[in-house]
Structure formats: structure tokens, C-alpha cells
N, C-alpha and C positions, 0 to 999 in steps of 0.2 A: 433937060439937064439942070434947069433952074430949080427943080425940086429935089435934086439929089443932094442929100445932106451927109456931110462927113463930120466925125467927132474926133476931138483931140483934147489933151490936157493943156490947159492954158497956164495953170499955176499948180504945181505939186512939189512937195519936198522930195529931196533925193531918196530918203528912206522909203517914203511912200511909193515912189516910182518903182522900187524893187519889190513891193508887195502887191500893188494893184496893177491891173491891165485893162485898158479901154479898147473895145472893138470900134474901129473907126467907121464902120458901115452901120452897125446896129446900135452903137452907143451902150453896149452891154459892159458894165464894170464888174470885173471878176478879181478874185484874190489869187495871186500866184505865189505869194511868199508866206512867211510865218507870222501870225498875229500873236502878240504877247501883251496882255492887259497891263502887266507889270512894267513894260517898256513905254507904252503909250495907250492912254485910255480913249483918245480922240484923234481922228485924222480929218483934215479939211482940204478938199480938192476943188479947184475951179476948172470946169469943163466948158469947152467952146464948140458950138455947132455952126458949120459954114456950108452954104449952098453953092451951086455951080457958078453963080454970078459973083460970088465973093461976099455975099451978105452973110452976117454971122449974128449969133446970140450966145450969151454966157449964162452959166448957172453955177451955184456953189453946192457942193456935195459934202455933208458932214457925216462921217462914219464914227459912231460911238460903240466902243467894244464892251461887251458884257463879260464880266469876270467869271471864270470857272475855278474850282478848287484844284489847282495844279501845282501848288507849292506847299511843301511840308514846313512845319514850324522850325525855327532855328533856336538853339540854346547856346548862350555864351556864358561861360563861367568867368566872371570878372575877378573873383578872389576865392582862394581855397586854402583850407588848413587840412593837410593830409593826415595829421596825427593829433590826438587830443588826450590829455591826462584823464585817468579814470575817475578822479575826484572832482571833475569840472562841474560847476553848478548848472542847474537846469536853465536853458535859454542861452547857452554859450553858442556863438555864431561859428558855423563850420564853413559856409560858403555864401557868396553873393552871386546871383544869376540874373541874366537878361534874356528874355524870350521874345520872339517876333515871328510874324508870318507875312509874306509879301502879298498875299491875297487880300481881298477887301471884304468888308462887312462880316457876315458870319463865317466866311471862309478864312478870315484873318483873325478871328477870335481864338485865343490860345488858352488852354487850361493846363497847369503843371500838376504833377502828382508823383508820389514816391510810394514804395511798398509799405504795408502796414506793420511789418515786423522790425522796422528800423527804429532806433531810439531817438528819432528826430522828426521835425515837421517843417513844412514850407510855409513861410510867412510873407504875404504880399506887401511890398513897401509902397510903390506907386507905379502907375502905368504898367509897364511890362517887367518890372524889377521885383525880384524875390530874394529872400534870405533863407538859408537852411540852418536851423538851430536845433539844439538838443531839447528833448522834452522829458527826459528823466535822467537819473544818475547812472553812469556807466560803471560796469564791473568787468575789468579785464580778465578776472579769474573765471567768469562765465563765458564771455565772448571777447576774444582778443582783437578782432578786426571785423569790419563790415564792408560788404560790397554795396555801395550806395548807387542806386539807379534812379535817375530823374527822367520822367517822360513828359513831353509837351504835345498836346493834342489839339488840333483846330476844330472849328464847328462846321466844317464843310460836309458835303454828302457826295461820296463817302468821306469820312474823316481821315485826315492824314496826321501822322505823329512822328516825333523824333525822340530818340533816347540817347542819353549820355550817362556814363557811370564813372566812378572813381573809388579807390580803396581808402577807407578811413581806418587808421590804426589807433588802437587804444593804448596809451602809454601806462606803464605800471607804476603804482604807488605802493609803498611798503605798508600795506594795511592788513596783512595776515601774519600772525606769529607762526613759528614752526609747530607742527603737530606730530607727536610720537605715534607710532603704529600701535602701541598698547598703552592702556591707562596705568598699568602696574607691571613691573618686570620682576620675575623671580628666576633665580639661577642657582646652580649647585656646583660646588668644587670640593674635591677630596682633600683632607688635611695632608700636611707634609708635601704640598705641591712645590714644584721648583719655582724659584724666583723668576718673574717675568712671564709666567704661564698665562695664556689667553683664557678669559672667562667666557664672554659672549659679546655680541655687538648690538648696540641700540641703533634705531633708525628713526629719524624725524624728517618730515617733508614740509616744504613751504610752498604754498600755492602761488606766491609771487614769482617774479621773473628776474633772471640774471643775478646781479649782486644782492638784490632783495631776497632772493631764494637761496643764497649760499649760507649753509648752516654750519656752525662750529659748536663743539661739545665741550663741556667742562663739568667736573665733579664739585659740588658745593662743599664748602669747608665744614668740618666737623671733627669730632674726637671719638676715639674708641679706647675706653679705659685710660683716659688722660693722654693718649697718643694721637697726634694729628692724623686725620683720615688719609691725607695725601701720602703718608708713609706706608699705607696698606694697598691703596687702589690708585691706578692711573688710567687715563682714557686718552685715546687718540683724538685730537681735536677735529680732525677732518673726517675720519671714518666712523667714529663712535665706538671703536673697539675697546673693551675694558681688559686690563691686565692686572695680575696680582704682583705686587712689588716685594712681597715677602712670603715665606712659608707659613701657612696658617696652622694653628693648633686647636683641634676640637675641644681639648680639655681646658683651653684658655677662654675661648668664646665660640659660640655655636652659630652665630649669624652676624651679618654686618648689614645695617640699614643705612642708606644714604640717598641723596638726590642727585640727579644729573640734569644739567641745564643745557637746552639747545637755544642758540641765539643766531639770528640772521644777520646779514651784512648791510641792512638798510640804515637809513639815517632819518630819525633816530632808530636804533635797532629794537626789534621785538624779540621776546624770549618766552619760553615755557619750561616747566620743570616736570619731572616724573620721578616717582619713588621706585627704588631698586632694593630688593632684599636678596642678599647672597647667603645661602645656607652652607655651612661647613659640614661635610660628611666625615664620619668617623672612620679611622683606620685602626687596626688592631696593633697599636704601638705601645701598649701598657701591659706589663705582666701583672698577674694578681698580687695583691698586697695582703700579707697575713696580719690580721688583727689579734687573733688568739690561736694558739698560745704566743704571747709576745716574749721577746728575749729579756730575761730579768736584768734589772739595772743595779741590783744590790750586790752583784758578784756571786750570787748563789745560782743553783741550777733548778729551773722550774720543773716540777713533777706533778702528776695527778695521782691521787690515792684511790685504790679500788679494793674493797674487802675481798678476801679470799673466798668468802661464802656467796659471792655474787652469782645470780642465776644468769643463764644465757639471755642476751638482750639488755643487760644492765647498761645504762648510760654512764660511761666513764667521763667523757668530756666532749666538747664540740670544737672543731676547727672553724674559725670564722675568718673569712677573707672577703675583700672587695676588689673591684676592678674599675679603674678610672675611665675605661671606654664605655660605650653604650651599645644597646641592642644585643645582637648575638655575640658581639665581641666581649660583652660583660657577663655572659652566661657561664657560670662556673660549675665545674664538676670535680668531685673528690675521689681519690683512688689511693688505696693502701699500697704504697710502693715497696716498702720493706718492713719486716717485723722480726723481733727476736724469736717469737714462737709463731710460725705461720699457722693460720687457722684459728688463733685464739681471739683475735679481734676483727671486727668488720667496720667499714666506714660507709656512711650513707652517701650515695652517688651525688645527690643534689643538696643534702642537708649538712654534710660534713660531720655528722654525729658519729663518735667512736663508741661502739658498743661491744660487749663481750659476745663472742660467737658460740662459746661453750663454757662449761663450768671449769674453774681452775683445778688443776691436778697438783699433787704434792711435788711432782717433778718439775713443775713450771717454776722458772726463775722468779726471784723476788722483784727484780728490775726488768721491765719490758720496755724496749725502745722501739717506737713506731715512727716511720717516715711516711708522711701523707703528701701525695702530689695533688696540687690544686692547678687545674688547667682551664683556660677559657675556651670559648667556641669560635674564636677567630680563625682566619685563614691567612697565613699559617697560625696555629694555636701557640699561645705563650703560656708558661707555667711557672710555678714556684713550689717550694717544698717546705713543710713544717715538720720539725722533729718533736715528738711527744714522748716523755718518759713517764711510764706508769709503774707505781710501786704497789705490789700486791701484798696486803697484810690485813689482818683483822684487828690488830691493836698496835699501839705505839711502841710498847716494849719489844714487840716482835720486829718492828722496824729498826730499833736501836741495835738489835743483835747483829743485823747485817748492814749497818750504815757504812761500815768500812768498805763494803763491796760496791757501793754506789759511787759513781763518778759522773761528773758533768758530761753531757753529750757534746761531742766535738762539733763545732760549727765550721764547716769547710769554707764558709764565705767570710769568716772573721778576719779582720785586718787590723787587729790591735797592735799598736806600736809599743816599743819598750817603755816609753814614758807613761803610757796608760797603765801598763802592768805595775810600774813603780808607784803610781798614784793610788791604784786600787789596794796594793799591799800596805801602803801607809795608812790609808783610811781604815782598813781592816784591823791593823795593829791598834790604832787608837780606840776602835770600837771594843775589841776584846779587853783592853786595859780598863775601859770604863765598866764593863760587865764584872770584871774581877773585883774592882773597888766596891761596886754596888753589892756584890755577894758578901764581901767581908763585913760591910756595915749591917747588912740584914742578919748575918750570923750572930753578931754581938747582940742584936736586939731580940732575936728569937731565943737565945739562951735564957733570957730573963722572962720570957712569956710562958704562959701555961701550956703544958704539953697536951696533945690530944691523941686520941686512940685512932689508929688507922691500920688495922691488921691486914686489910686487903685494899688494894688500889686498882680501880678500873678507869678506863678512858672512854666510857660510853658517850660522854658529852662532847667529845671532839669530833667534828665532821670528818667523815672518812674521805669523801671525794671533794677535794678543793685544790686550788692551785697555790702551792706553797714552795718555799725554798728548802732544800735538804739541809743546808748548813743552818738555816733558821730553826728547823725541826730539832736538829741535834742540840743546839744551844738551849732551846726550850726544855727538852727532856732532861738534860743534865742539871739545869737549874731546878727543875721540878724534883728530881731525885735527891739533890742536896737538901732541899727544903723539907722533904718528908723525913729524911734520915736525921735531921737536926731537931725535929719537933716531935718525934715519937718516943723519945727517951729510950727505955729498955725494950719497948715494943715496936721500934722503928722497923720499917720494911725497906730493904735495899734491893737494888736491881743489878 
């Protein structure tokens, strides 16, 4: 029994006693608890051996733990900016980081990384401290926010890693002006439109955000024929809808050119302009206007002279008319509406030329009254009438013989007042008085002049077809008759 040895812990810490166990008979030291290098790298135990007679010996046992890679790296964000303006300069700090690993040696060496598509980079400051900074200019209109992922990886085998992430929002700056959907706008509106009629709507988009993207519209100042543009056109500042403030007249102006400005709500605001052309479309709102034959202003009745010997197709006169409209609304056609002798005259459908349709007969009246209808091609068509008086005769004496039968054509649209009639009568009286005085003076002078021989008088030099006044013709012929009778002495020719 003197050789029987028993073993026991002579000196051991409380924590170590929970981890290690000593076999009292064999002296075998075993691990019964969990070993953690991060808690303790070294355990020192004093063991005693005693024999049966009570003699003993001691020894110290030092247990050094070998580290294994059983701890993942840790990431601590010490400072973070979750939103950054898009115009921030390169190198702006987003976050500060601290990384660490409880393991040792290569197991505790940590490397940080971020994805390559982020507009930032990690910058090591000292020891295990890093900063996350921007490495290029941000553009909110391209990317409005980023999911930033930071990964810390140790050098163990196998390697362990830890990931943390946060959302980085890019704040908007007013760096984009409004942009119209078209570079040039063209629209059409029919004349005689009601006031307040909608024309069309413009649209401009702003790539910015919120107030910086709120667009308002306005029409730039200008004038149309000296009138402010604002009295013609209005625009809804919020929607961009254009409205007509007055009824347009195609005959007054055919197009309106102006500019519309789109401005955002940023500070300072940005704006852009676009050109707008508004074309006025014609409506058939103008009747044809007769230029020839025109209503005489000297109180006489306008007539056309045609020789009795005219062949069929002889050009008597031409009705000339214009229309203030355009296009098919101004295409004019002519039609013989009424005639004294139906079938005697014809009117060119598009030329307005009045020609004889057949030869004159003895039974045909000296005075022919023609009513020509001038009609446009609008929908519905508008029209006007022209009254033409044609006198059929081969010579002026023949006209004089039937002058009493000619009368001025009635104008159903005449609206002469009593004062106008009195004025015309007064002027006519003065004119005839002047003619009589002139004839008396010439009579006295011609009595003393040499008489000339004029046994026959013709009027071949007088144009047959011209626009003259019947009263004027009568005065001319009477004057000419007196002149001849006073200067031919005993061989005078009277009418």
C-alpha cells in the first residue's frame, strides 16, 4: 500500500475545476467542460500525488489553448448619414465603421469590402477603423437610392464573414429644367370659334422631385397687330391647356405664333420655352364681292353696248368678282339667273364672261337686262348677284331714238335716304346749268368760225362695247348734234 498513489488537485481555479477532471487513481487529466480561447488562453493547475503512507509530491500543469476560427468578424457603424444631396462633392463621408474579430492571428485579421456598383469606397483610417466616402458625383435622376452592403471577412480557414447593410437616399437638387414632349407645337382652330374654346394641351416633364418637379405654364408676352397676345390666348398654369379668349377671323390673320414657358418650383427656378403656331382655318363666312360691273357713282345707269350685227360668241362684257375666303370657299361660279331674252346671252361658268349665244333679231329689244348669280363653293354656299344692262345698237343715233325707253335698273338692295336723293338732285342741277352756260358760250364763238361741210355723220370711231352711263351718252349726243347743226350753215345735218 506504500506504493499506491492517488492524485488530486492541489491548486485549481473555480472555472478550471468546471472544465477539467483528474482521475485520482490513474492521474489522467481530461476535459469535461467547454474550452474557449477567447475566454482564456492559458490554464495553470497544481496537481498532488500521495502514497499510502502519506508521502506526497507536487507538479504544475500548464494548459495552453490553440485558437480555432470559431468567431465571425463584427462590424460596428459608429456614424451614418442615411441621405446625401446629389450635388455632394467626391469624397463626402457617408459612414464611419469599426470592425473586429475575437479570434487571433490570421483568424482575427479582417478585410472589409463593398459591391463594385456603389458610388462609394471604403477608406481605412487606422487599426480596425474605416470610413465610407463617395467616389463620384451622384445623380438622383439616374439612381434615387442605394442599398449599401458592407462585408467583413476574416483570414481563417474556412473564412467567416459578417454583412451589414443600410439604405442611402440621394436628395434631389433642382438641376433639371422642364422639358416639353415636342420641340415645336402646331395646332388648328376654325375661325368664328366661341370665346373660351379649348385649343390643345401642352405637356412638360421635369426629371427632378417634388417641388423641383412641379411645372407651371405661361404664355410669353407679345402682340398681334398691335394688340397684346394675352387678349387672344390664355393658358392654364397647372395643366398647360390653351384656350381662345376671342373669336378669330381668318380674313384678319391666318396664324398666331407665340411661345409658352414651363417653369419648375425649384429655388432658383429653371425654365424652358417652346414655340407654338396656331393656324386659323377658314369658314365660308364671306359672300362674293362684285368688282365689275360696279354701281355707278355719278347718278347714271351703267350699261354695256353691243352691236346688233354681233356674231354668236361675241364678248359683251365680263362679270368680275372676288371672295375674301380661301380654298374652295373662294372658288366662284357664274350663272345667268334672269334675262330679258332667254337664250340670247350666255355666261361662262368659271370666267364670268357674258357672250352672245345667237345673232340678234329685229324683234329683240334694244335694252337687255341680265341678272348674273355669283356663287362660291363653300358649305353652305354664299352668293351675290350682278345686274348688267346691255344696249343693242349699231350706231349712236339709233340709241338716241330709243333713249326714252331706257331706265335705270332697280337695285333691290339700295338703301338711299331722302337726304341722299336731295343731294344728288342738287348736284345734277348744278351740272346741267354749267353745261347750258358752256353751250351758249360755244354757240357765240362758233357763229364767227368757218363753216365746214358735213353732209353725212358717222360714229365709227366710238367704241361700241364699253361701260358708260346712259345719261352721259344722251348729254354727249345732244351736244354733238347742236354742234353740227350750228357749224354746217345751210348744209347742216340734224338728227
